[in-house]
N, C-alpha and C positions, 0 to 999 in steps of 0.2 A: 502624945500617942494617939493614933487614929483608932476609931471604932467602926465596926461594920454592922450594918443593918440589912436584913433581908426581908422583902415585902412581896406580897402576892396580890394579883388582881386578875379578873377575867375580861376577855373581849367578847362582844356579841358574836354568836355563831353565824357569821355571814362572810363567806370568802371574799366578797368584794370590799366589805368594810375593813376586814383584816388587811387586805392588800393596801387599801388607802391609808390605814393607820401606820403601816410599815413605811410607806412613802413619806408621810409627815416626819417620821423619826430618822429618815436618811439625812434630813437637813432641818433640824428644829430651829425655831425662831431665835435670833441672837439675844433677844430680851429674856428668853427662857433660860438659855445657857448662862447668862449673866446672873439671873436670880438664883440659879442653882449654886454657882460658885460663890456668890456673896453670902449665901447661907452657911458656908463652911463645908459644903459637899465637895470633896476633892476628886472623887471618882464615882461614876454611876454607870451601871450596865443594866440593860433589860434583856431578858431571854424569853422566848415564846415557844410553847409546845401546844399545838392545837389552839385552844382559846385561853389557856392559862399562861399568865405572864409572871415572871419572877424578876424582881429588881434587887440588885446588890448595890448598896451605897457605902462608900468609905468616907467618913466625916472627920473633921478635926475637932479640937476642944471647944470651938466657938459655936458648933452646931447644936440646935435643939429643935425638936419637932414643933414646939410651941412658938418659938421665934420665927421659924420658917413659915408656919401657918399665918402668923400675924403679918409678916412682910408680904406674903402672897395675897392676903385680903386687901392690902393697900395698893397692889400693883395691877393696874388696869389690863396690861398686856398678859400677865399671868392668868388673870380671871378670864380673859378672852380665850386663851389657850386651853384652860381647864374646861370651859364650856364646850369648846370644839371637841376635845378629847372624849368627853362624856358621850358624844354621839357614837363612839366605838366601844366604850367600856361598859362593863356590867359588874356591879358589886358582887362580892363573894357572899354566899348564903348567910354567913355569920356577921356580916357588916351591919352596923347601925345606920340609920338614915343619915345621909351626907358623907359617910365614910367611903373611901376609895381603896387605896393601897393599905393592906393590913399587914402588920408585922408578923413574921414567922418566928417560931421558937426553934432554936438550935437544939437538936436532940443527940447529935453525935459530932465528934471532931477526932480525926485521926491524929494521934500524938506520936 
């Protein structure tokens, strides 16, 4: 059974940077797609409103944030991508040092 995670992150308030960020996400590097899929992430979408981004991840039973973080630390291309993306991104106010995407709490589901 798949599990869904929803996460949030901000972009820097700069229309040119936001446009460039969107361009990078029109065709992400194949190594990034591969690392996402190998981690057990089966579907991933990012939505943007103003500077606030919202990510929805559907993962299989093999996924864990810890395993993904460990694999990312060992992957030079992922590290290069993350460093590049940080040019555009801005941590949420409640983020601890080094944190980017923060998990959101579901407070309602239509049944």
